[in-house]
N, C-alpha and C positions, 0 to 999 in steps of 0.2 A: 519385572520392573516394579519397584514400590511406588506408592502414591506420590511421594514427594518428588521423585525423579520424573514421573509422568507429568506432574503439574509444572515442573521447571521446563520440561521439553515443550509442553503446550504453550507456556508463556514466552518461550523463545529466549530463556536465560540460561541455557545449558553451557554456553561458552564454546560450543563446537560449531565452527563455521559451516561444516558440511551438513549439519542438521537444520540450518536456517531455511525458512521458507521465503525469505526476502530475496529480491534479485541480487546478483553478485555485485553489480556496479550501480549504485544509486544515482549517479549522474546521468545514466541512460534513461532511467525512469523519470527524472526531473525534466530532461530534454523532451521526452515524449509528451509529458503533461503540458509543458510550455507550448509545444506545437499544437496540441488539441485546444489549448486556451486561445491561441491566436486564430485557429481555423474556425472555431465556434464563437468567436468574439465574446469571450467570457471575461467580465471585468472583475478585478480583485475586490474582495469583500462581499460579493453577492452570494446568495445561497448556492448558485451553480458552481462558483469558484471553490467554496468550501467543500462541496460534494466532490469536485474533481480532485482536489489536492489531499483531502483527508479520508476519502472512501478507502476501505480495506477489502477489496474484492476477494482476496485469497482467504480472508477470515470470515466475512459475512456473506459473500456472494453478491454484494451490492455492485451495481455498474456505475462507474463515475460519470459517464455520459449517456444520456438517453438517446437512442437512435430511432 
């Protein structure tokens, strides 16, 4: 694999759905996050809300909710 192909794969722009590291159905992910938001009483616009909705645990290892 050459460097350009490797960079495209790592960036997630290969165009092959089977190589994606994202969940198959993003509505399930959104539903789960909304449930966590209600459970932990997280208000939109707070730092906790941004962490919940914009954390990328599969990329950075960051946990969206501190337990």
